[in-house]
N, C-alpha and C positions, 0 to 999 in steps of 0.2 A: 301566193300563186293563184289562189281562187280569185282574189281581187283583180289580178292581171287578166285572167281568163274572162271574167265578167266585163272588164273594160274593153277587151278586144271585141267581144260579141256586141256590146252596146255600140261601139264605134262602127262595126260592120252593119248594124241595123240602121244607124243614122246615115251611113254612106249610101246604102241601098235606097233608103227613103228619098234622100236628096237626088239620087240618080233618076228615079222616076219623076220626081218633081221637075227637074231640069228638062228632062225629055218631054214632059207634057207642056211645060211653059215655053220652051224655046225650040221645040221640034228638032233637038240635036240628034246627031247620029248616035245610035245606041252603042256602037263599038268604041267610038271616041270617048264617050262618057265612061264606059267600063274601064278603058285603059287608064283614064285619068284617076278614077277611083282606086284602081289597083296600085297605081304609083303612090297615091297618098297612103294607102294602107301599108304598103311595103315600107314606106318611110317611117310610119308610126311603129310598125313592127320592129324595125331596126333600132328605133329609139328605145322601145320597151326592152328589147334584148340587151341593150347596153346598160339600161337601168338594172335589169335582173343580174347581169354579170357583176356590176359594182356592188349590188346588195349582197350577192353570194360571197364576193371577196371580202367585204366588210364583216360579214358573219364569220367567215373563216379566220380572219385576223382577230376578231373578238374572241373566238374560241381559243386561238393560240394564246392570246393575252391572258385569258382566264386560266388556261392550263399552266402558263408560266407563273402566274400569280399564286395558283394553288401549290405548285411545286416549290416556289420560293417560301410560301408560308409553312408548308410541311417541312422543308429543309431547315427553316429557322426555329421550328418548334413553337412558334407563336400561334396564338388563337385570334382570329379576326372576329370582331363582333359588330353587329349593326342593331342599334336600339331604336325602335319606334316608340318615342317618348309618350305619345298620346295613348297608344294602345298598351304599351308596356311590353310588347313582343320583342324578343331578342333573337336575332339570327347569328349563329356562330359557325365558323369554318375551322376544321381541325380542332374540335373542342375536346379538351382533356378534363373539363370540370363539368359535372352534371348540373342540369337545370330541370325544374319541373314546373307545371302550370301554377302551382300554389305559390311559387316564389317570384313569378315574373312581374307582379304588380307592385313590388316594393320600390323603395327609393333608397339606395340604388337597387337594380335587379339582383337577384340572388343574395339579398342581404342576410338571409338566414344561414348562409354558408360562410359568411365573413366572421372572423374571430371577434368575439364580443369586445375585446380590448382595442381592436383596430377599427371597428365600425364607426365610432364617433369621428375619427380622423378622416375616414373615407367620405363620410357624409359632408363634413366641413369643406373638403377640397372640391367635391362635386358642386356644392352650392356656390362656392366662389367662382367656378367656371360658368355656371348658369347665370351668375350675376355679372358676367363679362369682366371679372377682376383678373382672370388669367387667360392667356391665349389658348391654352389647352389644359386638359385634366391629366394629372399624373399622380399615382399613389402606389406605395408598396405596402402590402398587407397580407395577412394569412387567410387562406380559404381551405375548406375541407375537401379532399379529393374523393375519388370513387371508393377508396379503401378506408375512408374515415380518418385519414391522417391530415395533419395541418401542414400545408405547403405555402412557402412564400411566393408571391407573384408580383410582377410589375404591371400595373394597369394604366394604359395611356389612351386617351381619346379626345375627340373634338366634336362640337356641334357643327353639323354641315347643312342643316336645313331649318328655316324658321317660317312662321306664318306671317301674315300681313302686319300683325301687331308685334312682330319680332320675338314671339314666344318660341322656344326651342321645340322642334318637331322630330328631329332625327339626329342621332349621334353615333359615330363609328369610332372604332379604335382597335387596339391589340392587347392581348394578355401574354405575358412571358413568365415562365417558371424560373424564379431566381433563388430557389432553395439552396443550391450549391454555392451560388454567389454570396448568399447571406451567411452561410457557414464559413466561407472563406473570409468574408468581411469580419465576422465575429472573431475568428482566429487572429486576423490581422490586428483588430482592435485590442484583443487580449495581449498579443505580443507587444503592441505599442504601449499598452499600460504597464506591462512588465518592464519594458525598457525605461519608461518614464519613472517608474517607482523603484528601479534597481538602485540599491545603495552604492554599488560599485560604479565608478565613472566609466562611460562607454562612448566610443567614437566610431563612426562609420566612414571609411575612406573608399574612394573609387579604385578602379584597377591600377591607376597610376599613383596611388597613395596620396591623393588629394582629399582633404577632409570634406565630407558631405553633410554630416549631421552629428550632433552630440546630445546626450541626455542631461537633465538638470544636475545630476550628481557630478558630472564633469565640471560644471561651473562651481559647484559647492567645493570640490576638491582643489581646483586650480584657479578659481576666481575669474573675473572678467565677464564679457558678454559674448553671446553666441556668434555674433557677426564677426568678431575679431579672429575667430578660429576658422570660419568657413573658407574653403578653397585653398587652405594652407597645406604645405607639404607635411607629411608625418615627421615628427621631430621629438627628440628627448633632450630637453635643456640640460646642459652640463656634459653631454656626450658628443664626441666629434662625429663628422660625417661618415668616416670609415666604419665606425661602430654601428651606426644606423643602417648603412648599406649592407653590412654583414647580417643584420637582423632581417632586412628585407629578403636577402638571398636565401636565408634559412627558411623563411616562411614559404617562399616560392618553391623551394626544394622539397620541404616536408609537409606543406599545407597547414602547418600549425607550429606555434612557438610559445613557450612559457618561460619567462625569465624574470629574475628579480633585479630591480634597478633602484637607484636613489634619485628621487625627484623632489622639488620644492613645492609646497602647497601654497594656497592663497596668502598665508601668513609668512611665507618665505622660510618655513621650517623644512629641513631636509628629512624626508620620510622614506622608509622602505616600501617600495611599490612593486607589486607583481604585475607584469604586463602579459596578457594572453592574447595572441593574434591568431585569427582563423580566416581562411579563404571562404568566400561565398561564390558559388558557381551557378550558372543557369542550366537549362535543360540540355544544352549542347556541350556541357562540361567546360564552359569558358568562364574564366575568372571575371566577375563583374564588380566585386567589392571585397574589402577587408574589414573585419570587425575587431576592434582593439578594446579590451577590458582592462581598466587600471584598478587594481585592488590594493587598498591601503592595508599594509601588514602590521601597522603599529600595534593595534590591540592584540592581534594574533601573536606577535612577537612577545608582548608582555605576558600573555596567557601561557605561551610556551616556556618563557622564563620562569613563571610561577610554578608551572607544572614540573619543570626541570628541578626547581628547588624542592618542591614537594617530594619528588621521586628520588632526588639525589642529595638532599640535605636533611640532616637530623634536626628535628624541631627543637629539642631541648638545648642542644649546644650550638646549633647552626653550623656544625662541622659537616664535611662531606660524609655521606653514609656508606653502608656496606655495598649498595648497588654501584655507586660511583667508584668505590674502592676497586671492585673487580673490573670495571670498565677501564680505569686508568692503568691498572696492573696488566691487563691484557695488551694495552698499547705498548707499554714498556717491554713486555715479553716479545711482542711482535717485532719491535725495533731492535731486539737483541741487545738492549742497553743494560749495562751493569747497574745494579741497584741493591739496596738492603731493605729488608722488611723487619720492623720491630713491632711485636704485638704485646700490648700492655693489658694486664688484668688487675683490677683493684682488689686488694685483699680484704675479706670480711666486710665488704661494702653493704651487704644485706643487713647487717646489724644496725647500720645507720638508718636505713629505710624502715626497718621494723620498729626501731625504738623512737625515732624522731619524725617519722612520716616520709612519704614519697615526695611530697612537695619540697621539703628541705633537701632531700636527697637529690632531686633534679636540679635545684639551685646550686648545690655543691658541684655537681657534674658540669654545669654551665661555667662556673667560676674556674674550675680545674681546666676546662677546655681553653678558656681565654689565657690562663697562665701558661699552659704548655704550648699553645699555638705561637706564642711570642718567642719561644726558644727555637723554632724551626728555621732552617736555612731557606734561602730564596727558592731553591728547587725542590724543597721537601713539602710533603702534604700530610697533614694530620687528620685521621678519620676516626669516627665513632662507629664501631662495628655492631654495637648493640649492647644493651645492659650496661655493665661496667667494663666492657672490653673496648680498647682503642688500638689503633695501628698507626705507625709512622712509616711512610715510604720515603727513603732517602735515595734520590735519583743520582745517577752518574758517579757513584762511588761504591767501592768495595774495600775501602781503606779501614782496617780494623781499629786503628787509633781514633779516627774521626767517629766511627760508629760507637765505640765504647764510651768515648767522651760524651757523646749525645745521650746515650743510655743513662750514664751517671747523672747528667744534668737533669734529665727528666725524673729520675727516681728521687733526687734531692728536692726538686720542685714539688713533686707529689707529696713527699713526706713533710713538707713545711705546713704547719697547722693552718686551718681556715677558721676565722672567727665569724660565726653565723648565728643569729637569733639567740644571743647570749651563751652560745656554746663555742668551745674551742675544739674543732674537729681535726684529729690527726689520722691520716690514712697512709697506707703503704701500697706498693705494687710489685708485681713480678713481671719480668720482661723476657720474651723469647725472641731470638734473633736468627734470621736466615739470610743467605746471600744468593743472588741470581748471577749466574746459572748453577753455581756449585751445589746448592741445596734443593734444587727443583727447577723444572723448566715450564711449569704452568702455574697460574695464580692459585689454583686450588691446592696444588701440591705444596707450594710455598707457604700458604696459610696453614695447612695441616701440619707441616713440620715446625712452623713458628709456634703453633699451639702446643705441640709436643714439648718444645724447648721451654715454653712458658710454664707448662705443667710441672716440669722438673724444677724450674726456678722457684715455684711456689713452696716446694719442700724446704728450701733454704730461707725463704721469706725476704721481701724487700731486696731483691737481687735480680741480675740478668744472666742469661745463659745463651751461648751459641748452640745451634743445633748440631748434633753429630750422629754418626751411624749407630752408636750404642743406644741413644735415645730412640732412634727409629726402630731398632729391634724390640725395645721395650714397648713402644707404641703398637707395633704389630702384635706382640704378645697380648697386650691389653685388649686390642680389637678381637683377637681370637677368644679371649675369656668372655668378652661381651657377647660374641656370637654363640659361644657354648652355653651361656646362661639363657639366652633367648631360646635356643634349641632345647635346653634342659627344662625350662618351664613348660614348653610345649609337650615334651615327652615324659614329664614327671620324673626327672632325675634328682630332685631335691628331696632328701630324706631327713627325718627328725630323729636325733639321738637324745638320750636323757641322762643327765648326771645327777645322782642322788644328793640331797641335802640331809645331813645326819644330825640328830640331837647329840651334842657333845657330851652330855651327862649319861644318857641311856644307851647311846649307840644305835638307836632306832631311827627308821626313816621318818623324816619330818616333811619331805616334799621333794621336788626335783625341778631342774631347769631344762627346758627344751632348747636344744642347740641344733642349728641347721648344718647339714653335711651335703656337699655337692659331689655326687658320685657319677662320673661319666663312663660310658662303655669303653672308650679308647684311652682316655687320659687318666682314668682311675679317680681317686679322691683328690679334689682341688681344695687346698687349704682355705679356710674362712678368711685368713689374713690376706689372701690374694684376691678372692672374688668379692668380698663384702665391700671394700672401699670403692671398687669399680661399680658395683651395683648401686651404691649410695650416689655416685656421680651421675649415672645414667637414669636413675629413677626406678630401675628394675627391682630395687630393694622392697618397694611397696608390694609388688606381686609376690616376691619371695616370702616376705613377712606374712602375707595372708595365707600362703601355702603352709607355712610352719604352724600358724595359729590354728588353721583348720585341721591339720593332721594331729596336732597335740590335743585338741578338744575331742577329736574322734577317739584317740587312743585312751585318754583319761576316762571318757565315758564307758569304754569297754571294760577297763580295769575296775571302775566303780561297780558296774553291773556284775562283774565276776567276783566281787568282794575282795579284791587284792589291794585296794588303795582307797584312802580316805582323806588324803592331804590335798595340797594345791600344786598346780603346775605353773612354773614361772616362764613366761614367754617374753623375749626381748622385743621392744617397740622402737623402731628406728626413728631418727629425727624427721625424715620425710613422711613416715606414717603419722607421726604425732602432729604434724602440721596440716594433715588433711582436714578439710572442713566437715566431712561426713564420717569422721573416724568412729564415733560412737555407734552410728548406724551400721557401719561395716562389721564392727565387733558383735553387735546384737544379732545380725544376720547369721554369722558363723556359729554363735552360741545356740541360736534357735535351730539351725540346721542339724547340729549334732546333739541337741537336747541336753546340753550340759548346763547345769545351774552356775550362775556367775560366781558363786561362793568358791568354786574350785579353781578359779583362774586368778593368777597374779601377773601383772604386767610390769616388766622392768624397763625403766626409763633412765637414760644417762644424765648425769649432772649437767653436761654441756647443752643437752637438748632443752631442758626446762629453763635454763638461764638465758637462752637466746631472746625469749620474750616472757619474763616471769609472770606478768599479769595474765596473759593469754594462757600460759601453761597452767596456772591455778584454776582457771575456768574449765579447761579441758579435764584436768585431773579430778575436779569436783564432780563433773558429769559422769566420769567413769566410776568414781567411788560411790556415787549415789546408786549405781546399778549393783553394788555389792562386790565389785571387783577390787581385789587388793592391789596396792601400788607399792613398788620398791624402787629406791633410787640406786642405780648401778654405778660402780666405780666411784663411790663417794670419796671426796678428798682430792681427786685429781683435777677438779675444775675450779670454779671460783665462786661457788654459791655462798651467800651470806647466811648467818644464823637467823636474821630477821625473816628472810624468805623461807628458810628451812622450816621455821615454825608455822608458816602459813600453808605450806604444801600439805595436802591431805594424804600423807604417806603412812604406810604400815610397817615398812622394812627399810633398813639401811644395809647396803652390801659394801663390805670393806674390800678395797681393790687388792689384787694379788701383790702389787708392788709394795704395799705396806706390810703384808704378811711376810714376804721374803726378807724384809728389813728388820724383823722383830728381834734378831740376834743382837742388834745394837740397842743400847739403852734409849737412844733417841727414837728409834723405830718403834720400840716397845711402848714408849710413852705416847707416840702418835696414835697407835692403835687403841691404847687405853683411853685417850681423849675422845676418840670417835665413839667407842662403846659407851662411855659415860654420857656424851651428848645424846646418843640415841636413847639410852635408858631414861634420861631426864625428860626427853620428849615423848616417852612411852612408845618407843619404836623397837621393833624386833631387829636383831643384828645377825647378819650372815657373813662369815668370813670366807672369801673366795681363794682358790688356788692353794689349798692346804695339802702339803705333800709329805710332811715329816711328822713323826711322833712328838718331837720337841715342840713343834708349833702347836700341837694339840694341847700340850701341857700348859704352855704360856696362855693360850686362849681360855683354858679352864680357869686359870688364875685371874684373868681379866673379866670373867663372868660373861664371856661370849656364848650365846646359846646354841647357835647352829653353824655348821661348817660344811664346806663343799670343796672337793678336790680329789686328786688322784690317790691320796692317802686311803680313802674309802673305796673309790671306784672311778675309772675313766668313763667318759660318755658312752652309753650303751644303746644299741639299736632297739627297736621295739620288741623284737623277739628276746633279745638278751635281757632287757629290762623286765620283761614278763617273768623270766626265770628268777631274776633278782628279787622281784616282789614275792614270788612263791617261796623263795628261801627265807625272806624276812618274815613271812607269815608262819613258816614252820618253826623258825627260831622263837617267834613270839608265843606260839602254841607250846613249844617245849619249855620255855621259860615259865609260862603259866602253870604247866603241869608240875614242874619242879618246885615252883613256889607253893602250890597246893600240897604237894607231897611233904615238903619241909614243915609246913604248918601242921599237917596231920601228925607228923612224928613228934612235934613239940607238944601237941595236945595229948 
């Protein structure tokens, strides 16, 4: 505006000067000249006003253009930059990334804010553009923002001005924050790599089920090349179109489908394949694609089969095991199908394991399983329930003749000797039989009742028995006894009674045997003949035996302290106790607890117990004997011990069983007792005769030189209190006898 004003004044001065010049030179009329000049000035003024208007309009349009550009840049989030290459100065618009004067002179500008790993690449691309090798500069790299965080940017620019020598003078461009884009790109790359490296075959179809892409595993599984599958319809070779259409409809209805099919692989092998189809939707919830995953189930099926065998097959015999037994039986019960269950238990199989080893025992079981499995009918299944217990399920029959014939066949096959490792092994079995639904309506009840029948069959040996109600009543009674014993141990209902052992010559007390008595609050005294066999089977005999030993040691210690007793107490040791690996430690603990010297303890062991494993028995007995504990063999003559072993056992006493004592009225019975006493005396063993009840038996035993007797002839088993009175009476008699003896001696003198 100042320039325009000066121009107008200058033109006005020139016009005035020319006016006076013309007037002087040509003597023109002054008014005419003035009018002419005014017209000229008006024309010039109009021209200048037009120029001004155009200039103003151009400035306004430029302002609008700049405003629109600024709005566009702000809306895009980009930063505009203008770099004066010569001075290093950078002008930025909408700048989100800081600059300072110390960084402007670098190449490129702000190089100190560029990630060290990205800087070489940025410099390389910039130099390429400066060398005219690229039409424009473009680089993605990381820079540090105002908060010190690394952000990804896309930097694009171009040289727009050069000097006369074509050296770059000015360069402009934009910067865009692409951090989110980079994250998305990284995720997509990760997903792409996952799809590429996926071991399962994967195919992507469009919304019309036309194939779009596949991964390498697809070609590995089905063979061929990628191009032959592209744009083909979804297909399952070997399945008709109706089946495939049904799959498509299910996917469209449920958005997902998982199904097992059979497809051929690249080698034309028919494989179990699991197809999993899922819909892919866009932001508008419109289906754009379908993803199909083909999983080869071959290895999984093999693993499942192996796992099934491991969990449902017995390793030793390869027979179905207890787990599969219950599974199959549940199915039969659910179908309400008539069937019979036969449960087999091998008699005395433990002796084979103990004497010949578990390896040979397992081999015997495997051979037995093969032999018996051949006898089964087509619908029958033979199981190993565990240990030496087997089961046969005979489906679709309750025919007694068929069942008994099968039971007899199995018993005969079991009894046929096996020749193994130089041994001829003969075994027998007991079989319990139940029928469905007559004998039970659940697998558990059927097995329980079959076990009950088998338990009764064992009493007969190598036989079979059908379950009946009487057995069930006995089983219930047995269970009641078992529960009573469990409760009795907890509530201290087991008492110790003592039966004296008397010297047959002097009639004086030589010792006593501790006998267990089970006295319940409601049932009263339960006979040892009832509860001891059950305790042996359940293992409760171990705890009962320790209770008896503990109480006997406690009582004897008290009698010793009171001066009433100086002999030994005999305590029975059950077969299960004798087989305990820490037996000696348990006994030591009880003796120490009651402060009873081992000299006063005698342990009675049955002949059958030591003969189960004679070598092991000798080792245990020697360990006990080394502690000063006396050992007695109970019920001698009723088992099958040999004299060779008898000589090796570190025994102190032989006890003659009551059965032999009762038979002494016959000559044969008398001779039998005479032989036992003679053997004992020759082995330097003390002899005790059990179950002596009559005076005639006392006389015979005196003649046979038996030293000690025990039985009702002298006393029934006595409680602790009663036995204390008995000891006091014995002491009084001994004192009286001693006084009388001294008195008689004095009279003689």
